[in-house]
C-alpha positions as CSV (number, residue, x, y, z in Angstrom):
1,X,-0.1,0.2,0.0
2,X,2.8,2.2,0.9
3,X,4.5,1.6,-2.4
4,X,1.3,2.4,-4.2
5,X,0.8,5.7,-2.6
6,X,4.5,6.5,-3.3
7,X,4.3,5.8,-6.8
8,X,0.7,7.5,-7.1
9,X,2.4,10.6,-5.5
10,X,5.2,10.7,-8.1
11,X,3.0,10.6,-11.1
12,X,0.5,13.2,-9.9
13,X,2.6,15.8,-8.0
14,X,6.1,15.7,-9.8
15,X,6.1,19.0,-11.6
16,X,8.6,19.2,-14.5
17,X,10.8,22.3,-13.9
18,X,12.0,24.8,-16.7
19,X,15.5,24.4,-15.7
20,X,17.3,21.9,-18.0
21,X,19.3,19.9,-15.3
22,X,16.1,19.9,-12.8
23,X,14.1,19.0,-15.8
24,X,16.1,16.0,-16.7
25,X,16.1,14.9,-13.3
26,X,12.1,15.1,-13.0
27,X,11.9,13.0,-16.0
28,X,14.3,10.5,-14.8
29,X,12.2,10.1,-11.7
30,X,9.0,10.0,-13.6
31,X,10.2,7.2,-16.3
32,X,11.5,5.3,-13.4
33,X,8.1,5.1,-11.8
34,X,6.4,4.4,-15.0
35,X,9.0,1.5,-15.5
36,X,8.0,0.1,-12.3
37,X,4.6,0.0,-13.1
38,X,5.5,-1.9,-16.3
39,X,7.6,-4.4,-14.0
40,X,4.6,-4.7,-11.7
41,X,2.5,-5.9,-14.5
42,X,-1.1,-6.7,-14.9
43,X,-1.1,-7.5,-11.1
44,X,-0.5,-4.0,-10.2
45,X,-3.3,-1.2,-9.5
46,X,-5.4,-0.4,-12.5
47,X,-5.2,3.4,-11.6
48,X,-1.6,3.5,-11.9
49,X,-1.6,2.1,-15.0
50,X,-4.0,4.5,-16.3
51,X,-2.3,7.3,-14.8
52,X,1.2,6.2,-16.4
53,X,-0.5,6.2,-19.9
54,X,-1.9,9.6,-19.4
55,X,1.4,10.8,-18.3
56,X,3.2,9.3,-21.4
57,X,0.7,10.8,-23.5
58,X,2.1,14.1,-22.8
59,X,5.6,13.1,-23.2
60,X,5.1,11.8,-26.6
61,X,3.7,15.3,-27.6
62,X,6.8,17.4,-26.5
63,X,9.5,18.9,-28.8
64,X,12.4,17.4,-27.0
65,X,13.3,14.2,-29.0
66,X,14.7,12.5,-26.2
67,X,11.5,12.6,-23.9
68,X,9.5,11.7,-27.2
69,X,11.7,8.6,-27.7
70,X,11.6,7.5,-24.3
71,X,7.9,7.8,-23.9
72,X,7.0,6.0,-27.2
73,X,9.6,3.1,-26.0
74,X,7.9,2.9,-22.6
75,X,4.3,3.5,-23.8
76,X,5.0,0.4,-26.2
77,X,6.0,-1.8,-23.0
78,X,3.0,-0.4,-21.1
79,X,0.6,-1.5,-24.0
80,X,1.5,-4.9,-23.7
81,X,-0.1,-5.3,-20.3
82,X,-3.5,-6.7,-19.9
83,X,-6.3,-4.7,-18.2
84,X,-7.1,-2.0,-20.5
85,X,-3.6,-0.6,-21.1
86,X,-4.1,-1.4,-24.8
87,X,-7.4,0.3,-25.2
88,X,-5.6,3.5,-23.5
89,X,-2.9,3.6,-26.0
90,X,-5.3,3.9,-29.0
91,X,-6.5,7.3,-27.8
92,X,-2.8,8.4,-28.7
93,X,-2.8,7.0,-32.0
94,X,-3.1,10.2,-34.2
95,X,0.0,11.6,-32.3
96,X,2.2,8.5,-32.7
97,X,1.5,8.7,-36.7
98,X,2.7,12.5,-36.5
99,X,6.1,11.1,-34.7
100,X,6.3,8.5,-37.8
101,X,7.2,11.4,-39.7
102,X,9.8,12.8,-37.4
103,X,13.2,14.1,-38.5
104,X,14.9,11.7,-36.2
105,X,15.0,8.2,-37.1
106,X,15.2,6.8,-33.7
107,X,11.8,8.5,-32.9
108,X,10.5,7.2,-36.0
109,X,11.5,3.5,-35.3
110,X,9.9,3.8,-31.5
111,X,6.7,5.1,-33.4
112,X,6.7,2.3,-35.7
113,X,7.0,-0.2,-32.6
114,X,4.3,1.3,-30.9
115,X,1.9,1.4,-33.8
116,X,2.8,-2.2,-34.0
117,X,1.8,-2.9,-30.5
118,X,-1.0,-0.8,-30.4
119,X,-2.8,-2.6,-33.6
120,X,-5.6,-5.1,-33.0
121,X,-8.5,-6.4,-34.9
122,X,-10.4,-3.0,-34.6
123,X,-7.8,-0.6,-35.9
124,X,-5.5,-3.1,-38.1
125,X,-6.8,-2.2,-41.4
126,X,-6.5,1.6,-40.7
127,X,-3.1,1.3,-39.1
128,X,-1.8,-1.2,-41.9
129,X,-3.0,1.3,-44.6
130,X,-1.5,4.5,-42.8
131,X,1.8,2.4,-42.7
132,X,1.7,1.4,-46.5
133,X,0.8,5.2,-47.3
134,X,3.8,6.3,-45.4
135,X,5.9,3.8,-46.7
136,X,6.1,5.6,-50.2
137,X,7.9,8.6,-48.3
138,X,10.1,6.6,-45.8
139,X,13.6,6.6,-46.3
140,X,15.8,3.6,-46.9
141,X,16.9,3.1,-43.4
142,X,13.5,2.2,-42.0
143,X,11.9,0.6,-45.2
144,X,12.9,-2.9,-44.6
145,X,11.5,-2.8,-40.9
146,X,8.2,-1.0,-42.0
147,X,7.8,-3.8,-44.7
148,X,8.5,-6.6,-42.1
149,X,6.1,-5.3,-39.7
150,X,3.3,-4.7,-42.1
151,X,3.4,-8.2,-43.3
152,X,3.2,-9.4,-39.9
153,X,0.3,-7.2,-39.1
154,X,-1.6,-8.0,-42.1
155,X,-1.3,-11.7,-41.8
156,X,-2.0,-11.5,-37.8
157,X,-5.3,-9.4,-38.3
158,X,-6.8,-10.2,-41.6
159,X,-10.3,-11.4,-41.1
160,X,-10.3,-11.8,-44.9
161,X,-7.2,-13.2,-46.3
162,X,-7.7,-11.6,-49.7
163,X,-7.0,-8.3,-47.9
164,X,-3.8,-9.7,-46.7
165,X,-2.7,-10.8,-50.4
166,X,-3.7,-7.4,-51.6
167,X,-1.7,-5.8,-48.8
168,X,1.6,-7.9,-49.7
169,X,1.1,-6.8,-53.5
170,X,1.2,-3.1,-52.5
171,X,4.2,-3.6,-50.6
172,X,5.7,-5.5,-53.7
173,X,4.8,-2.4,-55.9
174,X,5.9,0.4,-53.5
175,X,9.2,-1.2,-52.0
176,X,9.8,-4.5,-53.8
177,X,13.4,-4.5,-53.3
178,X,12.8,-4.7,-49.2
179,X,10.2,-7.5,-49.5
180,X,12.5,-10.2,-48.6
181,X,12.0,-14.0,-49.6
182,X,10.5,-15.0,-46.3
183,X,7.6,-12.5,-46.9
184,X,6.5,-13.8,-50.4
185,X,7.1,-17.2,-49.2
186,X,4.6,-16.6,-46.5
187,X,2.0,-15.5,-48.8
188,X,2.5,-18.9,-50.7
189,X,2.1,-21.1,-47.6
190,X,-1.0,-19.0,-46.7
191,X,-2.6,-19.4,-50.0
192,X,-1.7,-23.1,-50.1
193,X,-2.8,-24.0,-46.7
194,X,-6.2,-22.2,-47.1
195,X,-8.3,-24.0,-49.9
196,X,-11.6,-23.1,-48.3
197,X,-13.5,-20.2,-49.7
198,X,-12.1,-18.7,-53.1
199,X,-8.8,-17.5,-51.7
200,X,-6.7,-19.6,-54.1
201,X,-8.5,-18.3,-57.1
202,X,-8.7,-14.9,-55.9
203,X,-4.8,-15.0,-55.6
204,X,-4.3,-16.5,-58.9
205,X,-6.6,-13.8,-60.6
206,X,-5.0,-10.9,-58.7
207,X,-1.4,-12.1,-59.2
208,X,-1.8,-12.6,-63.0
209,X,-3.3,-9.1,-63.3
210,X,-0.3,-7.7,-61.2
211,X,2.2,-9.5,-63.6
212,X,0.6,-8.4,-66.7
213,X,2.4,-5.2,-67.2
214,X,5.9,-5.7,-68.7
215,X,7.3,-3.8,-66.2
216,X,6.6,-5.2,-62.7
217,X,9.1,-6.0,-59.8
218,X,10.7,-9.6,-59.8
219,X,9.3,-10.4,-56.6
220,X,5.8,-10.1,-57.9
221,X,7.0,-12.3,-60.9
222,X,8.2,-14.9,-58.5
223,X,5.0,-15.2,-56.3
224,X,2.6,-14.8,-59.4
225,X,4.5,-17.9,-61.2
226,X,4.4,-20.1,-57.9
227,X,0.6,-19.5,-57.4
228,X,-0.3,-19.7,-61.1
229,X,1.6,-23.0,-61.4
230,X,-0.3,-24.2,-58.3
231,X,-3.7,-22.8,-58.7
232,X,-3.8,-21.2,-62.1
233,X,-6.3,-23.7,-63.2
234,X,-8.8,-22.3,-61.1
235,X,-9.1,-19.4,-63.2
236,X,-8.5,-20.8,-66.7
237,X,-12.0,-20.5,-67.6
238,X,-12.2,-16.8,-67.1
239,X,-11.8,-14.6,-70.2
240,X,-8.2,-13.5,-70.4
241,X,-6.8,-15.8,-68.0
242,X,-6.5,-19.3,-70.2
243,X,-3.4,-21.5,-69.5
244,X,-1.9,-20.0,-72.8
245,X,-2.5,-16.3,-71.5
246,X,-0.9,-17.3,-68.2
247,X,2.1,-18.6,-70.1
248,X,2.3,-15.6,-72.1
249,X,2.3,-13.1,-69.2
250,X,4.7,-14.8,-67.1
251,X,7.1,-15.5,-70.3
252,X,7.4,-11.8,-70.9
253,X,9.4,-11.5,-67.7
254,X,11.8,-14.1,-68.7
255,X,14.6,-12.1,-70.2
256,X,14.8,-9.6,-67.3
257,X,14.7,-12.2,-64.5
258,X,17.5,-13.5,-62.5
259,X,18.4,-17.6,-62.3
260,X,16.4,-18.1,-59.1
261,X,13.1,-16.5,-60.9
262,X,13.8,-18.6,-64.0
263,X,14.0,-21.7,-61.9
264,X,10.3,-20.9,-60.6
265,X,9.2,-20.1,-64.0
266,X,10.4,-23.4,-65.4
267,X,8.6,-25.4,-63.0
268,X,5.4,-23.2,-63.8
269,X,5.7,-23.9,-67.3
270,X,5.9,-27.5,-66.8
271,X,2.7,-27.5,-64.9
272,X,0.9,-25.4,-67.3
273,X,2.0,-27.7,-70.3
274,X,0.7,-30.5,-68.2
275,X,-2.6,-29.1,-67.6
276,X,-3.1,-27.1,-70.9
277,X,-2.4,-29.0,-74.3
278,X,-2.1,-25.5,-76.1
279,X,0.8,-24.7,-73.8
280,X,3.2,-27.6,-74.7
281,X,4.3,-26.2,-78.1
282,X,5.1,-22.9,-76.2
283,X,7.0,-24.3,-73.4
284,X,8.8,-26.9,-75.6
285,X,11.4,-24.5,-77.1
286,X,12.1,-22.8,-73.7
287,X,13.1,-26.4,-72.3
288,X,15.1,-27.1,-75.3
289,X,17.1,-23.6,-75.2
290,X,17.6,-24.1,-71.3
291,X,19.0,-27.7,-71.4
292,X,22.3,-26.1,-72.2
293,X,22.1,-23.2,-69.5
294,X,25.2,-22.4,-67.6
295,X,23.1,-22.1,-64.6
296,X,23.1,-25.8,-63.2
297,X,19.6,-25.5,-61.5
298,X,17.8,-24.2,-64.7
299,X,19.7,-26.7,-66.9
300,X,18.5,-29.8,-64.5
301,X,15.0,-28.7,-64.4
302,X,14.8,-28.0,-68.1
303,X,16.3,-31.6,-68.9
304,X,14.2,-33.4,-66.3
305,X,10.8,-31.7,-67.3
306,X,11.5,-32.1,-71.1
307,X,12.3,-36.0,-70.7
308,X,9.8,-36.6,-68.2
309,X,6.8,-37.4,-70.5
310,X,9.1,-39.9,-72.5
311,X,10.4,-41.6,-69.3
312,X,7.3,-41.9,-67.3
313,X,3.5,-43.0,-67.8
314,X,1.1,-40.0,-68.2
315,X,-0.4,-41.3,-64.6
316,X,3.2,-40.8,-63.2
317,X,3.5,-37.3,-64.7
318,X,0.2,-36.3,-63.5
319,X,1.3,-37.6,-60.1
320,X,4.5,-35.7,-60.2
321,X,3.2,-32.5,-61.3
322,X,0.1,-32.1,-58.9
323,X,-0.5,-29.3,-56.6
324,X,2.0,-29.1,-53.5
325,X,0.8,-30.4,-50.1
326,X,0.0,-27.9,-47.5
327,X,2.8,-26.6,-45.8
328,X,3.6,-27.6,-42.1
329,X,2.6,-25.0,-39.6
330,X,5.4,-24.0,-37.1
331,X,5.1,-22.4,-33.7
332,X,7.0,-19.4,-34.9
333,X,6.9,-18.1,-38.7
334,X,9.8,-17.1,-40.5
335,X,8.7,-13.5,-40.3
336,X,8.6,-13.5,-36.6
337,X,12.0,-15.3,-36.2
338,X,13.3,-12.6,-38.3
339,X,11.7,-9.8,-36.1
340,X,13.3,-11.4,-33.0
341,X,16.8,-11.7,-34.7
342,X,16.5,-7.8,-35.5
343,X,15.2,-6.7,-32.1
344,X,15.9,-9.1,-29.5
345,X,13.6,-11.3,-27.3
346,X,12.7,-8.6,-25.0
347,X,11.3,-6.3,-27.9
348,X,7.6,-5.2,-27.2
349,X,7.1,-5.9,-30.9
350,X,8.4,-9.4,-30.7
351,X,6.3,-10.0,-27.7
352,X,3.2,-8.9,-29.5
353,X,4.0,-10.9,-32.7
354,X,4.5,-14.2,-30.5
355,X,0.8,-13.5,-29.2
356,X,-1.8,-15.1,-31.6
357,X,-4.6,-12.8,-32.4
358,X,-8.4,-13.5,-32.6
359,X,-8.2,-13.8,-36.4
360,X,-5.2,-16.1,-36.3
361,X,-7.1,-18.4,-33.8
362,X,-10.3,-18.6,-35.6
363,X,-8.2,-19.5,-38.8
364,X,-6.5,-22.2,-36.8
365,X,-9.6,-23.6,-35.6
366,X,-11.0,-23.8,-39.0
367,X,-8.1,-25.5,-40.5
368,X,-8.2,-27.9,-37.5
369,X,-11.9,-28.7,-38.3
370,X,-11.2,-29.0,-41.9
371,X,-8.2,-31.3,-41.5
372,X,-10.4,-33.2,-39.2
373,X,-13.2,-33.5,-41.9
374,X,-10.4,-34.5,-44.2
375,X,-9.2,-37.3,-42.3
376,X,-12.6,-38.4,-41.8
377,X,-13.3,-38.3,-45.6
378,X,-10.0,-40.3,-46.0
379,X,-11.4,-42.9,-43.5
380,X,-14.7,-43.3,-45.1
381,X,-12.8,-43.4,-48.6
382,X,-10.7,-46.3,-47.3
383,X,-13.8,-48.1,-46.1
384,X,-15.4,-47.6,-49.4
385,X,-12.5,-49.1,-51.3
386,X,-12.6,-52.0,-49.0
387,X,-16.2,-52.4,-49.6
388,X,-15.8,-52.2,-53.2
389,X,-13.1,-54.9,-53.3
390,X,-15.4,-57.3,-51.5
391,X,-18.3,-56.0,-53.9
392,X,-16.5,-56.3,-57.3
393,X,-17.5,-60.2,-57.5
394,X,-21.2,-58.7,-57.3
395,X,-20.6,-56.2,-59.9
396,X,-21.1,-53.3,-57.5
397,X,-18.6,-50.3,-56.6
398,X,-18.9,-46.9,-54.9
399,X,-16.0,-45.2,-56.6
400,X,-17.0,-42.4,-58.8
401,X,-14.9,-41.6,-61.9
402,X,-14.8,-37.9,-62.9
403,X,-13.5,-36.2,-66.0
404,X,-9.5,-36.6,-66.1
405,X,-7.7,-33.5,-66.3
406,X,-5.8,-34.3,-69.5
407,X,-9.3,-34.1,-71.2
408,X,-10.3,-30.7,-70.0
409,X,-8.5,-28.5,-72.5
410,X,-10.0,-30.4,-75.5
411,X,-13.3,-30.5,-73.7
412,X,-13.0,-26.5,-73.4
413,X,-12.0,-26.1,-77.1
414,X,-15.1,-28.4,-78.0
415,X,-17.4,-26.1,-75.9
416,X,-16.2,-22.7,-77.6
417,X,-16.5,-24.1,-80.8
418,X,-20.2,-25.3,-80.3
419,X,-21.1,-21.5,-79.0
420,X,-20.8,-20.5,-82.7
421,X,-21.2,-23.7,-84.8
422,X,-24.7,-25.7,-85.1
423,X,-23.6,-29.0,-84.3
424,X,-20.3,-30.9,-82.9
425,X,-19.0,-33.0,-80.3
426,X,-19.1,-31.5,-76.9
427,X,-17.3,-34.3,-75.0
428,X,-15.4,-37.7,-75.7
429,X,-13.2,-40.2,-74.0
430,X,-12.7,-44.1,-74.5
431,X,-16.6,-44.8,-73.1
432,X,-18.9,-41.9,-74.2
433,X,-19.2,-39.4,-76.9
434,X,-21.5,-36.6,-76.3
435,X,-22.6,-34.8,-79.5
436,X,-24.9,-31.6,-79.8
437,X,-27.1,-30.1,-82.3
438,X,-28.9,-26.9,-81.9
439,X,-30.8,-24.3,-83.7
440,X,-32.6,-21.2,-82.9
441,X,-35.3,-18.7,-83.8
442,X,-35.7,-15.5,-81.8
443,X,-35.7,-16.3,-78.2
444,X,-36.5,-19.9,-78.7
445,X,-34.2,-22.9,-79.4
446,X,-34.2,-26.5,-79.8
447,X,-31.1,-28.5,-78.7
448,X,-30.6,-32.4,-79.3
449,X,-27.8,-34.1,-77.3
450,X,-26.7,-37.5,-78.5
451,X,-25.0,-39.9,-75.9
452,X,-23.2,-42.6,-77.7
453,X,-21.5,-45.7,-76.2
454,X,-18.0,-46.2,-77.8
455,X,-16.8,-48.8,-75.4
456,X,-17.2,-52.6,-75.6
457,X,-19.6,-53.1,-73.1
458,X,-23.3,-51.9,-72.0
459,X,-23.3,-48.8,-70.1
460,X,-26.2,-48.8,-67.5
461,X,-28.1,-46.7,-65.2
462,X,-27.3,-43.9,-67.8
463,X,-28.9,-40.9,-66.4
464,X,-28.7,-36.9,-67.1
465,X,-29.6,-34.2,-65.1
466,X,-29.8,-30.4,-66.1
467,X,-29.7,-27.5,-63.7
468,X,-32.7,-25.2,-63.7
469,X,-32.0,-21.6,-64.8
470,X,-34.0,-18.6,-64.0
471,X,-33.1,-17.0,-67.3
472,X,-34.4,-20.1,-69.3
473,X,-37.6,-22.0,-69.5
474,X,-36.9,-25.6,-70.4
475,X,-38.7,-28.5,-71.6
476,X,-37.1,-31.8,-71.5
477,X,-37.6,-35.3,-73.1
478,X,-35.5,-38.0,-74.2
479,X,-35.0,-41.9,-74.0
480,X,-37.0,-43.7,-71.7
481,X,-35.2,-43.6,-68.0
482,X,-32.7,-40.9,-69.1
483,X,-34.2,-38.1,-67.2
484,X,-34.7,-40.3,-63.9
485,X,-33.6,-38.8,-60.6
486,X,-33.5,-42.1,-58.7
487,X,-30.2,-43.6,-58.2
488,X,-30.9,-47.0,-59.4
489,X,-32.8,-45.7,-62.5
490,X,-31.8,-44.7,-65.8
491,X,-31.6,-46.1,-69.1
492,X,-29.2,-48.9,-70.8
493,X,-27.1,-47.7,-73.6
494,X,-25.7,-50.7,-75.7
495,X,-22.5,-50.7,-77.6
496,X,-22.4,-48.4,-80.7
497,X,-25.8,-47.1,-79.9
498,X,-27.2,-43.7,-78.7
499,X,-29.4,-42.3,-76.0
500,X,-31.1,-39.0,-77.1
501,X,-32.1,-35.8,-75.2
502,X,-34.3,-32.9,-76.5
503,X,-34.4,-29.7,-75.1
504,X,-36.8,-26.9,-75.9
505,X,-35.8,-23.8,-74.5
506,X,-37.0,-20.2,-74.4
507,X,-35.0,-17.2,-72.9
508,X,-36.7,-15.2,-70.6
509,X,-33.8,-12.4,-69.6
510,X,-30.1,-11.7,-70.6
511,X,-27.6,-14.1,-69.0
512,X,-24.0,-14.8,-69.2
513,X,-23.3,-18.5,-68.1
514,X,-24.3,-21.8,-69.7
515,X,-26.3,-24.3,-68.2
516,X,-24.7,-27.2,-66.3
517,X,-25.4,-30.9,-67.3
518,X,-24.4,-33.7,-65.3
519,X,-24.0,-37.3,-66.8
520,X,-24.1,-40.3,-64.8
521,X,-23.6,-43.9,-65.6
522,X,-22.4,-47.2,-64.5
523,X,-20.0,-49.8,-66.5
524,X,-20.8,-53.5,-66.2
525,X,-17.6,-53.9,-63.9
526,X,-19.5,-51.7,-61.5
527,X,-17.5,-48.3,-61.8
528,X,-19.6,-45.3,-61.5
529,X,-18.9,-42.3,-63.8
530,X,-20.1,-38.9,-63.5
531,X,-19.2,-36.2,-66.0
532,X,-19.8,-32.6,-65.2
533,X,-20.5,-30.8,-68.6
534,X,-21.9,-27.2,-70.0
535,X,-24.4,-27.1,-72.8
536,X,-23.3,-24.6,-75.2
537,X,-26.4,-22.3,-74.8
538,X,-25.0,-18.8,-74.6
539,X,-26.5,-15.5,-75.0
540,X,-25.5,-14.9,-78.8
541,X,-27.5,-18.0,-79.7
542,X,-30.6,-15.7,-79.2
543,X,-29.4,-12.8,-81.4
544,X,-31.0,-11.7,-84.6
545,X,-28.8,-9.6,-87.0
546,X,-29.5,-6.0,-87.5
547,X,-28.1,-4.1,-90.7
548,X,-27.7,-0.3,-89.6
549,X,-26.4,2.6,-91.9
550,X,-23.1,4.1,-90.7
551,X,-24.8,7.4,-89.2
552,X,-27.3,5.2,-87.1
553,X,-24.7,2.8,-86.0
554,X,-22.3,5.6,-84.9
555,X,-25.5,7.6,-83.0
556,X,-26.3,4.3,-81.1
557,X,-22.8,3.7,-80.2
558,X,-22.5,7.0,-78.7
559,X,-25.6,6.8,-77.0
560,X,-24.6,3.6,-75.1
561,X,-21.4,5.0,-73.6
562,X,-20.9,4.1,-69.9
563,X,-19.1,2.0,-67.6
564,X,-22.1,-0.6,-67.0
565,X,-23.0,-0.8,-70.6
566,X,-19.6,-1.2,-72.2
567,X,-17.4,-4.5,-72.0
568,X,-13.9,-4.3,-73.6
569,X,-10.8,-6.6,-73.4
570,X,-7.9,-7.2,-75.7
571,X,-6.9,-10.7,-76.8
572,X,-3.7,-11.8,-78.6
573,X,-3.8,-13.7,-81.7
574,X,-2.8,-17.5,-81.4
575,X,1.0,-18.2,-81.6
576,X,0.5,-20.6,-84.5
577,X,-1.8,-18.2,-86.2
578,X,-0.7,-16.3,-89.7
579,X,-0.1,-12.7,-89.5
580,X,-3.3,-10.5,-89.5
581,X,-4.1,-9.6,-92.9
582,X,-7.4,-8.9,-95.0
583,X,-7.7,-12.7,-95.3
584,X,-7.6,-13.0,-91.7
585,X,-10.0,-10.1,-91.2
586,X,-12.7,-11.9,-93.4
587,X,-12.3,-14.8,-91.0
588,X,-12.9,-12.7,-88.0
589,X,-15.9,-11.0,-90.1
590,X,-17.4,-14.3,-90.5
591,X,-17.3,-14.8,-86.8
592,X,-19.2,-11.7,-86.1
593,X,-21.7,-12.5,-88.8
594,X,-22.0,-16.2,-88.7
595,X,-20.7,-17.1,-85.4
596,X,-22.1,-14.3,-83.2
597,X,-25.0,-13.5,-85.4
598,X,-24.6,-10.1,-85.7
599,X,-25.4,-7.9,-89.0
600,X,-22.2,-6.2,-90.6
601,X,-22.7,-2.6,-90.4
602,X,-20.8,-1.4,-93.7
603,X,-19.5,2.3,-93.9
604,X,-18.9,2.8,-90.4
605,X,-15.7,1.2,-89.9
606,X,-12.7,3.8,-90.2
607,X,-10.0,1.3,-91.3
608,X,-9.8,-2.4,-93.1
609,X,-8.9,-3.5,-89.5
610,X,-12.2,-2.8,-87.8
611,X,-15.5,-4.6,-88.0
612,X,-18.7,-3.3,-86.5
613,X,-21.9,-5.0,-86.1
614,X,-25.4,-5.0,-84.5
615,X,-28.1,-7.4,-83.4
616,X,-31.1,-7.7,-81.2
617,X,-31.3,-10.1,-78.0
618,X,-34.6,-11.7,-78.2
619,X,-36.5,-12.7,-75.1
620,X,-39.9,-14.4,-74.3
621,X,-40.7,-11.9,-71.6
622,X,-43.4,-9.4,-72.2
623,X,-43.6,-5.8,-71.2
624,X,-46.8,-4.3,-69.7
625,X,-48.1,-3.7,-73.1
626,X,-47.8,-7.2,-74.2
627,X,-44.8,-6.9,-76.3
628,X,-41.6,-8.9,-76.2
629,X,-38.7,-7.3,-74.3
630,X,-35.4,-7.1,-76.4
631,X,-32.0,-5.6,-76.1
632,X,-30.1,-4.0,-78.7
633,X,-26.6,-5.0,-79.0
634,X,-23.5,-3.5,-80.9
635,X,-20.2,-4.9,-81.2
636,X,-17.0,-3.7,-82.6
637,X,-13.5,-5.6,-83.3
638,X,-10.4,-3.6,-83.9
639,X,-7.3,-5.5,-85.1
640,X,-3.6,-4.2,-84.4
641,X,-1.3,-6.4,-87.0
642,X,1.8,-5.1,-85.4
643,X,1.0,-6.2,-81.8
644,X,-1.0,-9.4,-83.3
645,X,-3.8,-8.3,-80.9
646,X,-7.7,-7.7,-81.2
647,X,-9.8,-5.4,-78.9
648,X,-13.1,-6.6,-78.6
649,X,-15.8,-3.8,-77.6
650,X,-19.5,-4.7,-76.6
651,X,-22.0,-2.0,-75.9
652,X,-25.7,-2.9,-74.9
653,X,-28.2,-1.6,-72.5
654,X,-27.8,-4.6,-70.3
655,X,-24.5,-5.4,-68.7
656,X,-24.8,-9.1,-68.9
657,X,-25.6,-8.8,-72.7
658,X,-22.5,-6.8,-73.1
659,X,-20.2,-9.2,-70.9
660,X,-21.7,-12.5,-72.6
661,X,-21.3,-11.2,-76.3
662,X,-17.6,-10.1,-75.5
663,X,-16.8,-13.6,-73.7
664,X,-18.1,-15.7,-76.8
665,X,-16.3,-13.1,-79.2
666,X,-12.9,-13.7,-77.5
667,X,-13.0,-17.2,-77.5
668,X,-14.1,-17.4,-81.1
669,X,-11.1,-15.1,-81.9
670,X,-8.7,-17.4,-80.4
671,X,-10.1,-20.2,-82.3
672,X,-10.2,-18.3,-85.5
């Protein structure tokens, strides 16, 4: 009690003298009293901690840099105590941010430490954003420390890991030279270890965009190469993000990259070539050149990847190049160890970094639950396999075979072709061929789907299901049993025969996605197959061409200006395509008129490298007067022969129509 009274009296009754010598002594006494309160810890009186925080708030506002330095350092220690100290320090956040711009680098370092310590889930985004903004102006002496602490805070308090990915990308763009390997390695670990949600797809798409400019920091190329090699397949269906585009964007940085980056790129190229058949002719010359590289690592990787397909079976290659397993979670991350090396174990920042945040605990709990569910699924799978091994004698199996990865590129190409062709093969493997024939008139269409048995045995329990769509009115009829919902139902498809499905559709509203179809059947050996497919029913199927005079087209084109009405994207001509000349443009014109069903608008194209068209999207919906609701659509394809690229611009009154027409035009140009 006497000690408490003595310390309280020092805090409240010590007046700082105007005399320099007396002032130093007064401050020394006050700081020693505060240090005693810090040593006392959370078991000490609450009122003393509050008084100390109030006193330090005055000290960090004075002009004398030594007093400010000691005030910031002591406040960081006090903020680590439980019992409200952390909340009290938040009141001084604005003052600490001012000290971050102090002329004295020692004061700036202590302000950075205090901001690091006062950060929590409530103010993390604001503090991190402030630090990132200040990083632009910070001098080199403190940049590395700032980058390290921002990276730790972003990971520690990210309630949405997409924000964490965005923050690290900002660090790379602002101060890439100070983003050490452990920082971008940590991004890879977090993205790999969190398959839940859309984090992996978001990271792949964001990094692909970040690597798109010809000039970007090499660290961005490294992390983009690694993430795209692992998770690029999740975004390959998106416009402008195909496997071929991923290779092109990454490879533009090859000549400006060092040996470490090139080694990562080579592994990524091998994975892209494994997933996308169109990438193999692009990757092969790179491997051939690098077999003679002076760098041993690059030479070895190139030689091994090039010989892999000849030395091993396709299944073995697939297994070798599959995604990396999750990284092992350690008690202390590489970033925390780096911080400990720089500042020592007693640093307030090190103590703060070692204490898990609520967001980290929540992510750990989610990961543990996901791991437990995965282990249970694995045990269930083992039980099913065991049951299957006992059931093969009776012709029964619970194992479901899906679409192999190596078939996906050809399947994607077939779907794209059918979007603008009246008939063709949608899917084919050793057992089954799915063919489609479709025709349209206005808002209505007639689609016939054929399912042919290419194998040597009967396909039984053959069933097809099609997801309902709000924008389509569907009528379905087919071979008896084909549309059964029950597990044991379905029809039988004999060898070299077909089952048939007839769809009558009417579009009721604009849309930009194709209906999903699921094909299920069982072989005579009892192996179950399930293939998720998409029907090539896209918005351009319901277009009717319109011919406009040049003046009318230009007038409507200008009237449809606006972000929500316009979609625009640039697409490169395929690598194996000829030079863009008049003959090539005739093929593009045929795509616009025959494939997209747009009327060619002559006289409004300023050069022979531009093609303009107009059409009306027909729907079966009625307005209040009983008239069909239709949407006018305009498209313009502009070629740049020197860059071997096309710019596709669509303008309509409905955003979904603009997006749908642009997407179909892009894939059609790639196949031209």
